[in-house]
CHARMM-style PDB file with segment names, atoms N, HN, CA, C and O in Angstrom:
ATOM      1  N   MET     1      83.358  69.024  58.667  1.00  0.00      PROA
ATOM      2  CA  MET     1      84.492  68.170  58.911  1.00  0.00      PROA
ATOM      3  C   MET     1      84.969  68.390  60.344  1.00  0.00      PROA
ATOM      4  O   MET     1      84.994  69.521  60.830  1.00  0.00      PROA
ATOM      5  N   CYS     2      85.338  67.331  60.999  1.00  0.00      PROA
ATOM      6  HN  CYS     2      85.318  66.413  60.604  1.00  0.00      PROA
ATOM      7  CA  CYS     2      85.861  67.384  62.365  1.00  0.00      PROA
ATOM      8  C   CYS     2      87.374  67.234  62.330  1.00  0.00      PROA
ATOM      9  O   CYS     2      87.912  66.444  61.555  1.00  0.00      PROA
ATOM     10  N   VAL     3      88.046  67.991  63.168  1.00  0.00      PROA
ATOM     11  HN  VAL     3      87.609  68.632  63.798  1.00  0.00      PROA
ATOM     12  CA  VAL     3      89.505  67.943  63.204  1.00  0.00      PROA
ATOM     13  C   VAL     3      89.966  67.709  64.627  1.00  0.00      PROA
ATOM     14  O   VAL     3      89.563  68.431  65.539  1.00  0.00      PROA
ATOM     15  N   GLY     4      90.815  66.699  64.825  1.00  0.00      PROA
ATOM     16  HN  GLY     4      91.142  66.113  64.084  1.00  0.00      PROA
ATOM     17  CA  GLY     4      91.464  66.462  66.102  1.00  0.00      PROA
ATOM     18  C   GLY     4      92.899  66.932  66.000  1.00  0.00      PROA
ATOM     19  O   GLY     4      93.514  66.836  64.937  1.00  0.00      PROA
ATOM     20  N   LEU     5      93.433  67.435  67.088  1.00  0.00      PROA
ATOM     21  HN  LEU     5      92.934  67.513  67.951  1.00  0.00      PROA
ATOM     22  CA  LEU     5      94.805  67.929  67.096  1.00  0.00      PROA
ATOM     23  C   LEU     5      95.624  67.207  68.152  1.00  0.00      PROA
ATOM     24  O   LEU     5      95.107  66.883  69.222  1.00  0.00      PROA
ATOM     25  N   PRO     6      96.907  66.948  67.865  1.00  0.00      PROA
ATOM     26  CA  PRO     6      97.764  66.346  68.884  1.00  0.00      PROA
ATOM     27  C   PRO     6      98.183  67.393  69.906  1.00  0.00      PROA
ATOM     28  O   PRO     6      98.319  68.574  69.585  1.00  0.00      PROA
ATOM     29  N   ALA     7      98.386  66.948  71.133  1.00  0.00      PROA
ATOM     30  HN  ALA     7      98.276  65.989  71.394  1.00  0.00      PROA
ATOM     31  CA  ALA     7      98.816  67.845  72.203  1.00  0.00      PROA
ATOM     32  C   ALA     7      99.593  67.042  73.230  1.00  0.00      PROA
ATOM     33  O   ALA     7      99.428  65.827  73.345  1.00  0.00      PROA
ATOM     34  N   LYS     8     100.439  67.735  73.973  1.00  0.00      PROA
ATOM     35  HN  LYS     8     100.572  68.722  73.880  1.00  0.00      PROA
ATOM     36  CA  LYS     8     101.236  67.098  75.017  1.00  0.00      PROA
ATOM     37  C   LYS     8     100.618  67.409  76.373  1.00  0.00      PROA
ATOM     38  O   LYS     8     100.307  68.562  76.672  1.00  0.00      PROA
ATOM     39  N   VAL     9     100.443  66.378  77.188  1.00  0.00      PROA
ATOM     40  HN  VAL     9     100.695  65.441  76.945  1.00  0.00      PROA
ATOM     41  CA  VAL     9      99.886  66.545  78.537  1.00  0.00      PROA
ATOM     42  C   VAL     9     100.973  67.111  79.444  1.00  0.00      PROA
ATOM     43  O   VAL     9     102.073  66.564  79.527  1.00  0.00      PROA
ATOM     44  N   THR    10     100.655  68.214  80.125  1.00  0.00      PROA
ATOM     45  HN  THR    10      99.762  68.658  80.058  1.00  0.00      PROA
ATOM     46  CA  THR    10     101.628  68.810  81.040  1.00  0.00      PROA
ATOM     47  C   THR    10     101.256  68.595  82.502  1.00  0.00      PROA
ATOM     48  O   THR    10     102.112  68.649  83.385  1.00  0.00      PROA
ATOM     49  N   GLU    11      99.956  68.347  82.752  1.00  0.00      PROA
ATOM     50  HN  GLU    11      99.261  68.303  82.035  1.00  0.00      PROA
ATOM     51  CA  GLU    11      99.501  68.188  84.132  1.00  0.00      PROA
ATOM     52  C   GLU    11      98.160  67.450  84.134  1.00  0.00      PROA
ATOM     53  O   GLU    11      97.381  67.566  83.188  1.00  0.00      PROA
ATOM     54  N   LEU    12      97.901  66.701  85.186  1.00  0.00      PROA
ATOM     55  HN  LEU    12      98.534  66.607  85.954  1.00  0.00      PROA
ATOM     56  CA  LEU    12      96.615  66.016  85.363  1.00  0.00      PROA
ATOM     57  C   LEU    12      96.036  66.370  86.716  1.00  0.00      PROA
ATOM     58  O   LEU    12      96.755  66.453  87.712  1.00  0.00      PROA
ATOM     59  N   LYS    13      94.719  66.579  86.744  1.00  0.00      PROA
ATOM     60  HN  LYS    13      94.135  66.511  85.935  1.00  0.00      PROA
ATOM     61  CA  LYS    13      94.055  66.853  88.022  1.00  0.00      PROA
ATOM     62  C   LYS    13      92.567  66.535  87.913  1.00  0.00      PROA
ATOM     63  O   LYS    13      91.848  67.160  87.134  1.00  0.00      PROA
ATOM     64  N   ASP    14      92.117  65.574  88.687  1.00  0.00      PROA
ATOM     65  HN  ASP    14      92.701  65.067  89.320  1.00  0.00      PROA
ATOM     66  CA  ASP    14      90.690  65.248  88.808  1.00  0.00      PROA
ATOM     67  C   ASP    14      89.962  65.102  87.471  1.00  0.00      PROA
ATOM     68  O   ASP    14      88.948  65.765  87.254  1.00  0.00      PROA
ATOM     69  N   GLY    15      90.449  64.259  86.586  1.00  0.00      PROA
ATOM     70  HN  GLY    15      91.272  63.720  86.763  1.00  0.00      PROA
ATOM     71  CA  GLY    15      89.772  64.017  85.318  1.00  0.00      PROA
ATOM     72  C   GLY    15      89.973  65.083  84.272  1.00  0.00      PROA
ATOM     73  O   GLY    15      89.311  65.078  83.234  1.00  0.00      PROA
ATOM     74  N   VAL    16      90.890  66.006  84.542  1.00  0.00      PROA
ATOM     75  HN  VAL    16      91.427  66.010  85.385  1.00  0.00      PROA
ATOM     76  CA  VAL    16      91.187  67.085  83.603  1.00  0.00      PROA
ATOM     77  C   VAL    16      92.676  67.053  83.287  1.00  0.00      PROA
ATOM     78  O   VAL    16      93.512  66.931  84.182  1.00  0.00      PROA
ATOM     79  N   ALA    17      92.991  67.166  82.005  1.00  0.00      PROA
ATOM     80  HN  ALA    17      92.311  67.265  81.278  1.00  0.00      PROA
ATOM     81  CA  ALA    17      94.385  67.242  81.576  1.00  0.00      PROA
ATOM     82  C   ALA    17      94.680  68.659  81.124  1.00  0.00      PROA
ATOM     83  O   ALA    17      93.918  69.241  80.352  1.00  0.00      PROA
ATOM     84  N   VAL    18      95.777  69.211  81.599  1.00  0.00      PROA
ATOM     85  HN  VAL    18      96.396  68.738  82.225  1.00  0.00      PROA
ATOM     86  CA  VAL    18      96.284  70.467  81.064  1.00  0.00      PROA
ATOM     87  C   VAL    18      97.188  70.068  79.913  1.00  0.00      PROA
ATOM     88  O   VAL    18      98.129  69.293  80.087  1.00  0.00      PROA
ATOM     89  N   ILE    19      96.897  70.604  78.733  1.00  0.00      PROA
ATOM     90  HN  ILE    19      96.134  71.233  78.591  1.00  0.00      PROA
ATOM     91  CA  ILE    19      97.650  70.215  77.540  1.00  0.00      PROA
ATOM     92  C   ILE    19      98.317  71.425  76.913  1.00  0.00      PROA
ATOM     93  O   ILE    19      97.900  72.565  77.116  1.00  0.00      PROA
ATOM     94  N   ASN    20      99.369  71.149  76.141  1.00  0.00      PROA
ATOM     95  HN  ASN    20      99.708  70.223  75.976  1.00  0.00      PROA
ATOM     96  CA  ASN    20     100.040  72.168  75.348  1.00  0.00      PROA
ATOM     97  C   ASN    20      99.882  71.755  73.900  1.00  0.00      PROA
ATOM     98  O   ASN    20     100.373  70.705  73.486  1.00  0.00      PROA
ATOM     99  N   ALA    21      99.200  72.579  73.135  1.00  0.00      PROA
ATOM    100  HN  ALA    21      98.801  73.432  73.470  1.00  0.00      PROA
ATOM    101  CA  ALA    21      98.981  72.310  71.711  1.00  0.00      PROA
ATOM    102  C   ALA    21      99.471  73.499  70.912  1.00  0.00      PROA
ATOM    103  O   ALA    21      98.818  74.542  70.872  1.00  0.00      PROA
ATOM    104  N   GLY    22     100.608  73.345  70.284  1.00  0.00      PROA
ATOM    105  HN  GLY    22     101.138  72.498  70.317  1.00  0.00      PROA
ATOM    106  CA  GLY    22     101.139  74.429  69.472  1.00  0.00      PROA
ATOM    107  C   GLY    22     101.481  75.664  70.273  1.00  0.00      PROA
ATOM    108  O   GLY    22     101.391  76.777  69.756  1.00  0.00      PROA
ATOM    109  N   GLY    23     101.874  75.493  71.529  1.00  0.00      PROA
ATOM    110  HN  GLY    23     101.947  74.589  71.949  1.00  0.00      PROA
ATOM    111  CA  GLY    23     102.238  76.614  72.380  1.00  0.00      PROA
ATOM    112  C   GLY    23     101.085  77.155  73.212  1.00  0.00      PROA
ATOM    113  O   GLY    23     101.301  77.951  74.126  1.00  0.00      PROA
ATOM    114  N   ALA    24      99.875  76.735  72.906  1.00  0.00      PROA
ATOM    115  HN  ALA    24      99.701  76.089  72.164  1.00  0.00      PROA
ATOM    116  CA  ALA    24      98.705  77.184  73.669  1.00  0.00      PROA
ATOM    117  C   ALA    24      98.352  76.143  74.719  1.00  0.00      PROA
ATOM    118  O   ALA    24      98.233  74.958  74.409  1.00  0.00      PROA
ATOM    119  N   GLU    25      98.186  76.581  75.959  1.00  0.00      PROA
ATOM    120  HN  GLU    25      98.282  77.544  76.212  1.00  0.00      PROA
ATOM    121  CA  GLU    25      97.784  75.672  77.023  1.00  0.00      PROA
ATOM    122  C   GLU    25      96.288  75.801  77.261  1.00  0.00      PROA
ATOM    123  O   GLU    25      95.729  76.897  77.222  1.00  0.00      PROA
ATOM    124  N   ARG    26      95.650  74.659  77.510  1.00  0.00      PROA
ATOM    125  HN  ARG    26      96.105  73.769  77.542  1.00  0.00      PROA
ATOM    126  CA  ARG    26      94.238  74.660  77.863  1.00  0.00      PROA
ATOM    127  C   ARG    26      93.912  73.402  78.635  1.00  0.00      PROA
ATOM    128  O   ARG    26      94.722  72.477  78.701  1.00  0.00      PROA
ATOM    129  N   GLU    27      92.750  73.366  79.207  1.00  0.00      PROA
ATOM    130  HN  GLU    27      92.092  74.117  79.153  1.00  0.00      PROA
ATOM    131  CA  GLU    27      92.296  72.199  79.948  1.00  0.00      PROA
ATOM    132  C   GLU    27      91.297  71.426  79.105  1.00  0.00      PROA
ATOM    133  O   GLU    27      90.423  72.010  78.464  1.00  0.00      PROA
ATOM    134  N   VAL    28      91.435  70.097  79.113  1.00  0.00      PROA
ATOM    135  HN  VAL    28      92.145  69.622  79.633  1.00  0.00      PROA
ATOM    136  CA  VAL    28      90.502  69.221  78.415  1.00  0.00      PROA
ATOM    137  C   VAL    28      90.141  68.063  79.336  1.00  0.00      PROA
ATOM    138  O   VAL    28      90.876  67.759  80.275  1.00  0.00      PROA
ATOM    139  N   SER    29      89.024  67.426  79.070  1.00  0.00      PROA
ATOM    140  HN  SER    29      88.427  67.673  78.306  1.00  0.00      PROA
ATOM    141  CA  SER    29      88.640  66.251  79.842  1.00  0.00      PROA
ATOM    142  C   SER    29      89.582  65.100  79.509  1.00  0.00      PROA
ATOM    143  O   SER    29      89.917  64.873  78.346  1.00  0.00      PROA
ATOM    144  N   SER    30      90.004  64.379  80.540  1.00  0.00      PROA
ATOM    145  HN  SER    30      89.732  64.563  81.485  1.00  0.00      PROA
ATOM    146  CA  SER    30      90.850  63.197  80.336  1.00  0.00      PROA
ATOM    147  C   SER    30      90.122  61.927  80.773  1.00  0.00      PROA
ATOM    148  O   SER    30      90.750  60.885  80.954  1.00  0.00      PROA
ATOM    149  N   GLU    31      88.818  62.008  80.940  1.00  0.00      PROA
ATOM    150  HN  GLU    31      88.307  62.855  80.793  1.00  0.00      PROA
ATOM    151  CA  GLU    31      88.014  60.897  81.448  1.00  0.00      PROA
ATOM    152  C   GLU    31      88.042  59.658  80.553  1.00  0.00      PROA
ATOM    153  O   GLU    31      87.842  58.550  81.049  1.00  0.00      PROA
ATOM    154  N   MET    32      88.282  59.811  79.258  1.00  0.00      PROA
ATOM    155  HN  MET    32      88.445  60.711  78.854  1.00  0.00      PROA
ATOM    156  CA  MET    32      88.236  58.676  78.336  1.00  0.00      PROA
ATOM    157  C   MET    32      89.513  57.842  78.341  1.00  0.00      PROA
ATOM    158  O   MET    32      89.530  56.746  77.781  1.00  0.00      PROA
ATOM    159  N   ILE    33      90.590  58.341  78.967  1.00  0.00      PROA
ATOM    160  HN  ILE    33      90.576  59.232  79.423  1.00  0.00      PROA
ATOM    161  CA  ILE    33      91.883  57.650  78.913  1.00  0.00      PROA
ATOM    162  C   ILE    33      92.340  57.357  80.338  1.00  0.00      PROA
ATOM    163  O   ILE    33      92.629  58.273  81.109  1.00  0.00      PROA
ATOM    164  N   ALA    34      92.403  56.071  80.679  1.00  0.00      PROA
ATOM    165  HN  ALA    34      92.168  55.328  80.053  1.00  0.00      PROA
ATOM    166  CA  ALA    34      92.683  55.663  82.058  1.00  0.00      PROA
ATOM    167  C   ALA    34      94.153  55.826  82.461  1.00  0.00      PROA
ATOM    168  O   ALA    34      94.430  56.231  83.590  1.00  0.00      PROA
ATOM    169  N   ASP    35      95.082  55.526  81.583  1.00  0.00      PROA
ATOM    170  HN  ASP    35      94.857  55.197  80.666  1.00  0.00      PROA
ATOM    171  CA  ASP    35      96.500  55.462  81.968  1.00  0.00      PROA
ATOM    172  C   ASP    35      97.304  56.668  81.484  1.00  0.00      PROA
ATOM    173  O   ASP    35      98.440  56.512  81.037  1.00  0.00      PROA
ATOM    174  N   LEU    36      96.742  57.839  81.568  1.00  0.00      PROA
ATOM    175  HN  LEU    36      95.819  57.965  81.931  1.00  0.00      PROA
ATOM    176  CA  LEU    36      97.378  59.048  81.081  1.00  0.00      PROA
ATOM    177  C   LEU    36      98.337  59.606  82.129  1.00  0.00      PROA
ATOM    178  O   LEU    36      98.066  59.541  83.329  1.00  0.00      PROA
ATOM    179  N   ALA    37      99.462  60.156  81.663  1.00  0.00      PROA
ATOM    180  HN  ALA    37      99.681  60.209  80.689  1.00  0.00      PROA
ATOM    181  CA  ALA    37     100.457  60.738  82.562  1.00  0.00      PROA
ATOM    182  C   ALA    37     101.060  61.977  81.911  1.00  0.00      PROA
ATOM    183  O   ALA    37     101.066  62.091  80.686  1.00  0.00      PROA
ATOM    184  N   PRO    38     101.573  62.915  82.728  1.00  0.00      PROA
ATOM    185  CA  PRO    38     102.272  64.073  82.152  1.00  0.00      PROA
ATOM    186  C   PRO    38     103.399  63.602  81.235  1.00  0.00      PROA
ATOM    187  O   PRO    38     104.128  62.663  81.555  1.00  0.00      PROA
ATOM    188  N   GLY    39     103.525  64.270  80.092  1.00  0.00      PROA
ATOM    189  HN  GLY    39     102.933  65.033  79.832  1.00  0.00      PROA
ATOM    190  CA  GLY    39     104.520  63.894  79.098  1.00  0.00      PROA
ATOM    191  C   GLY    39     103.935  63.063  77.973  1.00  0.00      PROA
ATOM    192  O   GLY    39     104.544  62.948  76.909  1.00  0.00      PROA
ATOM    193  N   ASP    40     102.752  62.476  78.190  1.00  0.00      PROA
ATOM    194  HN  ASP    40     102.257  62.570  79.054  1.00  0.00      PROA
ATOM    195  CA  ASP    40     102.085  61.714  77.136  1.00  0.00      PROA
ATOM    196  C   ASP    40     101.538  62.659  76.071  1.00  0.00      PROA
ATOM    197  O   ASP    40     101.265  63.830  76.335  1.00  0.00      PROA
ATOM    198  N   TYR    41     101.386  62.126  74.875  1.00  0.00      PROA
ATOM    199  HN  TYR    41     101.608  61.175  74.661  1.00  0.00      PROA
ATOM    200  CA  TYR    41     100.734  62.854  73.787  1.00  0.00      PROA
ATOM    201  C   TYR    41      99.341  62.285  73.604  1.00  0.00      PROA
ATOM    202  O   TYR    41      99.130  61.077  73.716  1.00  0.00      PROA
ATOM    203  N   VAL    42      98.384  63.175  73.321  1.00  0.00      PROA
ATOM    204  HN  VAL    42      98.556  64.156  73.230  1.00  0.00      PROA
ATOM    205  CA  VAL    42      97.000  62.762  73.111  1.00  0.00      PROA
ATOM    206  C   VAL    42      96.438  63.440  71.864  1.00  0.00      PROA
ATOM    207  O   VAL    42      96.937  64.473  71.417  1.00  0.00      PROA
ATOM    208  N   MET    43      95.398  62.838  71.323  1.00  0.00      PROA
ATOM    209  HN  MET    43      94.993  61.999  71.686  1.00  0.00      PROA
ATOM    210  CA  MET    43      94.613  63.465  70.271  1.00  0.00      PROA
ATOM    211  C   MET    43      93.453  64.153  70.974  1.00  0.00      PROA
ATOM    212  O   MET    43      92.760  63.533  71.781  1.00  0.00      PROA
ATOM    213  N   VAL    44      93.236  65.440  70.673  1.00  0.00      PROA
ATOM    214  HN  VAL    44      93.799  65.944  70.018  1.00  0.00      PROA
ATOM    215  CA  VAL    44      92.217  66.239  71.343  1.00  0.00      PROA
ATOM    216  C   VAL    44      91.158  66.649  70.329  1.00  0.00      PROA
ATOM    217  O   VAL    44      91.473  67.097  69.227  1.00  0.00      PROA
ATOM    218  N   HSD    45      89.896  66.491  70.721  1.00  0.00      PROA
ATOM    219  HN  HSD    45      89.640  66.127  71.616  1.00  0.00      PROA
ATOM    220  CA  HSD    45      88.775  66.924  69.887  1.00  0.00      PROA
ATOM    221  C   HSD    45      87.629  67.359  70.786  1.00  0.00      PROA
ATOM    222  O   HSD    45      87.269  66.660  71.733  1.00  0.00      PROA
ATOM    223  N   ALA    46      87.065  68.507  70.487  1.00  0.00      PROA
ATOM    224  HN  ALA    46      87.358  69.076  69.718  1.00  0.00      PROA
ATOM    225  CA  ALA    46      85.889  69.023  71.189  1.00  0.00      PROA
ATOM    226  C   ALA    46      86.068  69.050  72.709  1.00  0.00      PROA
ATOM    227  O   ALA    46      85.158  68.692  73.457  1.00  0.00      PROA
ATOM    228  N   GLY    47      87.261  69.484  73.158  1.00  0.00      PROA
ATOM    229  HN  GLY    47      88.000  69.775  72.550  1.00  0.00      PROA
ATOM    230  CA  GLY    47      87.494  69.634  74.590  1.00  0.00      PROA
ATOM    231  C   GLY    47      87.767  68.343  75.343  1.00  0.00      PROA
ATOM    232  O   GLY    47      87.728  68.314  76.573  1.00  0.00      PROA
ATOM    233  N   MET    48      88.046  67.267  74.594  1.00  0.00      PROA
ATOM    234  HN  MET    48      88.077  67.291  73.595  1.00  0.00      PROA
ATOM    235  CA  MET    48      88.315  65.976  75.237  1.00  0.00      PROA
ATOM    236  C   MET    48      89.566  65.336  74.643  1.00  0.00      PROA
ATOM    237  O   MET    48      89.806  65.408  73.438  1.00  0.00      PROA
ATOM    238  N   ALA    49      90.355  64.710  75.510  1.00  0.00      PROA
ATOM    239  HN  ALA    49      90.160  64.651  76.489  1.00  0.00      PROA
ATOM    240  CA  ALA    49      91.446  63.850  75.041  1.00  0.00      PROA
ATOM    241  C   ALA    49      90.770  62.545  74.622  1.00  0.00      PROA
ATOM    242  O   ALA    49      90.197  61.843  75.456  1.00  0.00      PROA
ATOM    243  N   ILE    50      90.837  62.222  73.330  1.00  0.00      PROA
ATOM    244  HN  ILE    50      91.302  62.792  72.652  1.00  0.00      PROA
ATOM    245  CA  ILE    50      90.085  61.067  72.839  1.00  0.00      PROA
ATOM    246  C   ILE    50      90.939  59.835  72.588  1.00  0.00      PROA
ATOM    247  O   ILE    50      90.409  58.731  72.463  1.00  0.00      PROA
ATOM    248  N   ALA    51      92.264  60.008  72.511  1.00  0.00      PROA
ATOM    249  HN  ALA    51      92.695  60.905  72.613  1.00  0.00      PROA
ATOM    250  CA  ALA    51      93.145  58.855  72.288  1.00  0.00      PROA
ATOM    251  C   ALA    51      94.558  59.218  72.712  1.00  0.00      PROA
ATOM    252  O   ALA    51      94.992  60.361  72.570  1.00  0.00      PROA
ATOM    253  N   LYS    52      95.268  58.228  73.234  1.00  0.00      PROA
ATOM    254  HN  LYS    52      94.915  57.299  73.350  1.00  0.00      PROA
ATOM    255  CA  LYS    52      96.673  58.397  73.587  1.00  0.00      PROA
ATOM    256  C   LYS    52      97.514  58.087  72.352  1.00  0.00      PROA
ATOM    257  O   LYS    52      97.258  57.109  71.650  1.00  0.00      PROA
ATOM    258  N   ILE    53      98.517  58.920  72.091  1.00  0.00      PROA
ATOM    259  HN  ILE    53      98.725  59.715  72.662  1.00  0.00      PROA
ATOM    260  CA  ILE    53      99.412  58.726  70.952  1.00  0.00      PROA
ATOM    261  C   ILE    53     100.672  58.040  71.460  1.00  0.00      PROA
ATOM    262  O   ILE    53     101.298  58.523  72.403  1.00  0.00      PROA
ATOM    263  N   THR    54     101.053  56.922  70.850  1.00  0.00      PROA
ATOM    264  HN  THR    54     100.544  56.529  70.083  1.00  0.00      PROA
ATOM    265  CA  THR    54     102.204  56.156  71.328  1.00  0.00      PROA
ATOM    266  C   THR    54     103.161  55.823  70.206  1.00  0.00      PROA
ATOM    267  O   THR    54     102.836  55.960  69.027  1.00  0.00      PROA
ATOM    268  N   GLY    55     104.360  55.380  70.596  1.00  0.00      PROA
ATOM    269  HN  GLY    55     104.624  55.269  71.555  1.00  0.00      PROA
ATOM    270  CA  GLY    55     105.343  54.861  69.653  1.00  0.00      PROA
ATOM    271  C   GLY    55     105.744  55.848  68.579  1.00  0.00      PROA
ATOM    272  O   GLY    55     105.980  57.021  68.870  1.00  0.00      PROA
ATOM    273  N   ASP    56     105.823  55.388  67.337  1.00  0.00      PROA
ATOM    274  HN  ASP    56     105.630  54.436  67.101  1.00  0.00      PROA
ATOM    275  CA  ASP    56     106.238  56.225  66.211  1.00  0.00      PROA
ATOM    276  C   ASP    56     105.298  57.402  65.999  1.00  0.00      PROA
ATOM    277  O   ASP    56     105.694  58.420  65.431  1.00  0.00      PROA
ATOM    278  N   ASP    57     104.065  57.270  66.449  1.00  0.00      PROA
ATOM    279  HN  ASP    57     103.743  56.443  66.910  1.00  0.00      PROA
ATOM    280  CA  ASP    57     103.102  58.353  66.289  1.00  0.00      PROA
ATOM    281  C   ASP    57     103.481  59.572  67.129  1.00  0.00      PROA
ATOM    282  O   ASP    57     103.061  60.685  66.814  1.00  0.00      PROA
ATOM    283  N   GLU    58     104.278  59.381  68.207  1.00  0.00      PROA
ATOM    284  HN  GLU    58     104.620  58.476  68.463  1.00  0.00      PROA
ATOM    285  CA  GLU    58     104.712  60.515  69.026  1.00  0.00      PROA
ATOM    286  C   GLU    58     105.567  61.475  68.206  1.00  0.00      PROA
ATOM    287  O   GLU    58     105.399  62.691  68.305  1.00  0.00      PROA
ATOM    288  N   ALA    59     106.480  60.945  67.398  1.00  0.00      PROA
ATOM    289  HN  ALA    59     106.616  59.957  67.317  1.00  0.00      PROA
ATOM    290  CA  ALA    59     107.332  61.801  66.561  1.00  0.00      PROA
ATOM    291  C   ALA    59     106.473  62.560  65.553  1.00  0.00      PROA
ATOM    292  O   ALA    59     106.718  63.733  65.269  1.00  0.00      PROA
ATOM    293  N   GLN    60     105.478  61.886  65.025  1.00  0.00      PROA
ATOM    294  HN  GLN    60     105.279  60.933  65.256  1.00  0.00      PROA
ATOM    295  CA  GLN    60     104.573  62.524  64.081  1.00  0.00      PROA
ATOM    296  C   GLN    60     103.770  63.631  64.782  1.00  0.00      PROA
ATOM    297  O   GLN    60     103.547  64.695  64.204  1.00  0.00      PROA
ATOM    298  N   ALA    61     103.344  63.385  66.006  1.00  0.00      PROA
ATOM    299  HN  ALA    61     103.526  62.520  66.475  1.00  0.00      PROA
ATOM    300  CA  ALA    61     102.610  64.387  66.781  1.00  0.00      PROA
ATOM    301  C   ALA    61     103.486  65.613  67.021  1.00  0.00      PROA
ATOM    302  O   ALA    61     103.014  66.744  66.903  1.00  0.00      PROA
ATOM    303  N   GLU    62     104.756  65.399  67.355  1.00  0.00      PROA
ATOM    304  HN  GLU    62     105.140  64.480  67.451  1.00  0.00      PROA
ATOM    305  CA  GLU    62     105.678  66.522  67.560  1.00  0.00      PROA
ATOM    306  C   GLU    62     105.846  67.327  66.279  1.00  0.00      PROA
ATOM    307  O   GLU    62     105.895  68.556  66.328  1.00  0.00      PROA
ATOM    308  N   ASP    63     105.934  66.656  65.132  1.00  0.00      PROA
ATOM    309  HN  ASP    63     105.894  65.658  65.092  1.00  0.00      PROA
ATOM    310  CA  ASP    63     106.056  67.354  63.851  1.00  0.00      PROA
ATOM    311  C   ASP    63     104.834  68.224  63.576  1.00  0.00      PROA
ATOM    312  O   ASP    63     104.967  69.362  63.128  1.00  0.00      PROA
ATOM    313  N   VAL    64     103.653  67.691  63.843  1.00  0.00      PROA
ATOM    314  HN  VAL    64     103.545  66.766  64.207  1.00  0.00      PROA
ATOM    315  CA  VAL    64     102.418  68.456  63.631  1.00  0.00      PROA
ATOM    316  C   VAL    64     102.380  69.652  64.568  1.00  0.00      PROA
ATOM    317  O   VAL    64     102.017  70.755  64.158  1.00  0.00      PROA
ATOM    318  N   MET    65     102.756  69.439  65.831  1.00  0.00      PROA
ATOM    319  HN  MET    65     103.051  68.544  66.164  1.00  0.00      PROA
ATOM    320  CA  MET    65     102.757  70.540  66.790  1.00  0.00      PROA
ATOM    321  C   MET    65     103.757  71.620  66.403  1.00  0.00      PROA
ATOM    322  O   MET    65     103.473  72.807  66.565  1.00  0.00      PROA
ATOM    323  N   ASP    66     104.928  71.226  65.892  1.00  0.00      PROA
ATOM    324  HN  ASP    66     105.159  70.262  65.760  1.00  0.00      PROA
ATOM    325  CA  ASP    66     105.907  72.198  65.426  1.00  0.00      PROA
ATOM    326  C   ASP    66     105.350  73.006  64.253  1.00  0.00      PROA
ATOM    327  O   ASP    66     105.544  74.219  64.182  1.00  0.00      PROA
ATOM    328  N   GLY    67     104.663  72.333  63.342  1.00  0.00      PROA
ATOM    329  HN  GLY    67     104.505  71.347  63.400  1.00  0.00      PROA
ATOM    330  CA  GLY    67     104.051  73.012  62.208  1.00  0.00      PROA
ATOM    331  C   GLY    67     102.992  73.995  62.651  1.00  0.00      PROA
ATOM    332  O   GLY    67     102.888  75.085  62.089  1.00  0.00      PROA
ATOM    333  N   LEU    68     102.200  73.629  63.652  1.00  0.00      PROA
ATOM    334  HN  LEU    68     102.285  72.743  64.109  1.00  0.00      PROA
ATOM    335  CA  LEU    68     101.184  74.545  64.172  1.00  0.00      PROA
ATOM    336  C   LEU    68     101.828  75.779  64.786  1.00  0.00      PROA
ATOM    337  O   LEU    68     101.351  76.897  64.593  1.00  0.00      PROA
ATOM    338  N   GLU    69     102.912  75.573  65.525  1.00  0.00      PROA
ATOM    339  HN  GLU    69     103.300  74.665  65.682  1.00  0.00      PROA
ATOM    340  CA  GLU    69     103.610  76.710  66.116  1.00  0.00      PROA
ATOM    341  C   GLU    69     104.116  77.651  65.037  1.00  0.00      PROA
ATOM    342  O   GLU    69     104.025  78.869  65.188  1.00  0.00      PROA
ATOM    343  N   ASP    70     104.652  77.101  63.942  1.00  0.00      PROA
ATOM    344  HN  ASP    70     104.726  76.111  63.819  1.00  0.00      PROA
ATOM    345  CA  ASP    70     105.133  77.928  62.842  1.00  0.00      PROA
ATOM    346  C   ASP    70     103.990  78.735  62.219  1.00  0.00      PROA
ATOM    347  O   ASP    70     104.165  79.907  61.885  1.00  0.00      PROA
ATOM    348  N   LEU    71     102.833  78.112  62.064  1.00  0.00      PROA
ATOM    349  HN  LEU    71     102.691  77.160  62.335  1.00  0.00      PROA
ATOM    350  CA  LEU    71     101.686  78.809  61.486  1.00  0.00      PROA
ATOM    351  C   LEU    71     101.171  79.930  62.371  1.00  0.00      PROA
ATOM    352  O   LEU    71     100.732  80.973  61.887  1.00  0.00      PROA
ATOM    353  N   LEU    72     101.233  79.695  63.692  1.00  0.00      PROA
ATOM    354  HN  LEU    72     101.590  78.847  64.085  1.00  0.00      PROA
ATOM    355  CA  LEU    72     100.679  80.663  64.624  1.00  0.00      PROA
ATOM    356  C   LEU    72     101.642  81.790  64.987  1.00  0.00      PROA
ATOM    357  O   LEU    72     101.235  82.778  65.598  1.00  0.00      PROA
ATOM    358  N   SER    73     102.900  81.651  64.622  1.00  0.00      PROA
ATOM    359  HN  SER    73     103.230  80.848  64.126  1.00  0.00      PROA
ATOM    360  CA  SER    73     103.868  82.712  64.993  1.00  0.00      PROA
ATOM    361  C   SER    73     104.176  83.626  63.834  1.00  0.00      PROA
ATOM    362  OT1 SER    73     104.964  84.561  63.978  1.00  0.00      PROA
TER     363      SER     73
END
């Protein structure tokens, strides 16, 4: 089974997004998403941002990220 996780973009540089997922920061490829900006939420899988999360889905992404933080602390 494959699992994608929501994450918040904190920085962009040369096709790479620095993301925060459940308190953990890492770099992922942002090549698949043209209009990405810091503060956006993305779905991350296998080291790549694969989709931008928008609208009502942002609140859902924040809820999932909060739950991950609770599990990891």
